[in-house]
N, C-alpha and C positions, 0 to 999 in steps of 0.2 A: 504494500500500500504506500502510495506517495504521501509524503508529509506536506501539509498545507501550511504555508507561511502567512501569518497575520501581517497586515500592514503595520507600519511603525506607529508609535504613540501619536506623533504629530499628525500623521495622516488620519488616524481615527478621530483625533480631536477636531481636525478641520472638517471632516465629514459630519461630526456631531453638531458643529456650529453652522455649517453652510449647506449641507446636503443630508439631512437626517433620513430622508427616504432611501437614499443609497446605502447609508449605514445600516438601516433596518433590513434592507435586502441582503446585505452581506451577512448580518447576524442570522437571518433565516437560512441562507444557503449553507453557512458553516454548521449551523445546528443540524440541518437535515443530513449533511455529509457525516457528521458524527453519529447520528442515530443509525444511518444506513450501514455504517461500519461496525455497529454494535452487534452482539449475538442476537440471532433471530428471536429467541425467547425473551429478550429484554426490550425489543423495539416497541411493542405495544405500550408497555409501561412508560417508556421514555417519551413516546408521542403524547400520551395522556398528561404527563408531567409538563411537557412543553406547551400543551394546550392551556393548562392552568397558569403557567408563567405568562404566556401571551395575553391571557385574559386580565391578569393583574396589571400588566404593562398598559393595556388599552384603557383600563379604568382609571389609571393614575392621571392626575391633572398636569403633571410635568415630569421630566426625566428624573429629577431627584426623588420625587414621590414614588416613581416606578422602581427605582433602585432600592428604596427603603422597603417597599412592599415585597420585592423578591428576596431581599435580605431577611425580612421577617419570616417568609416561608422557609428559608433555609434554617433559621434558628429554631423554628417550631419543629421541623423534622429532626434536627439534631437533638433537641430536648426529648422528643419521643423515643429516639434511639437510646439515649442515655438512660431514660427511665426504664425502658425495656431491658437493657443490659443489667442495670443495677437490681431491679426487682426480680428479673428472671434468674439471677445468680442465687437468690435466697430460696426460690421455690424448689421443692423436691418433686421429682417426677415419680409418680407411683404407677407401677405396672401391676395390673391385676394378676393374682396367682393362677387363676383359671378363668375360662370363659365358656359360655354355652354357644355352640355352633349351630346355627339354624340353616338347614339346606334350602336351596332355591327349589321351587316347584318346577317340574318338567313342563315345557310347553307342548301342546298337542299338535 
């Protein structure tokens, strides 16, 4: 797979200030390339996440608010992960000693 080079900081800043539509197009194209390179089993989840990110960006009144909204999404996700890791470590997994097996009925 070929490595994609991002434009330099000054170029990205110029696009943000003078051609935000072109910057948005670049963001979408690079995001789609990244998702397409991901394992097939992850792509649907990544597209769903990108949909949520795009919705937050569209709802934001300005670029700073969009950045804060996406950052808040990341913090919420990391907080959930931390909570799961910490709480999950204390939980004991109990495996039943025996189980009753119920056979399926044969189809006619």
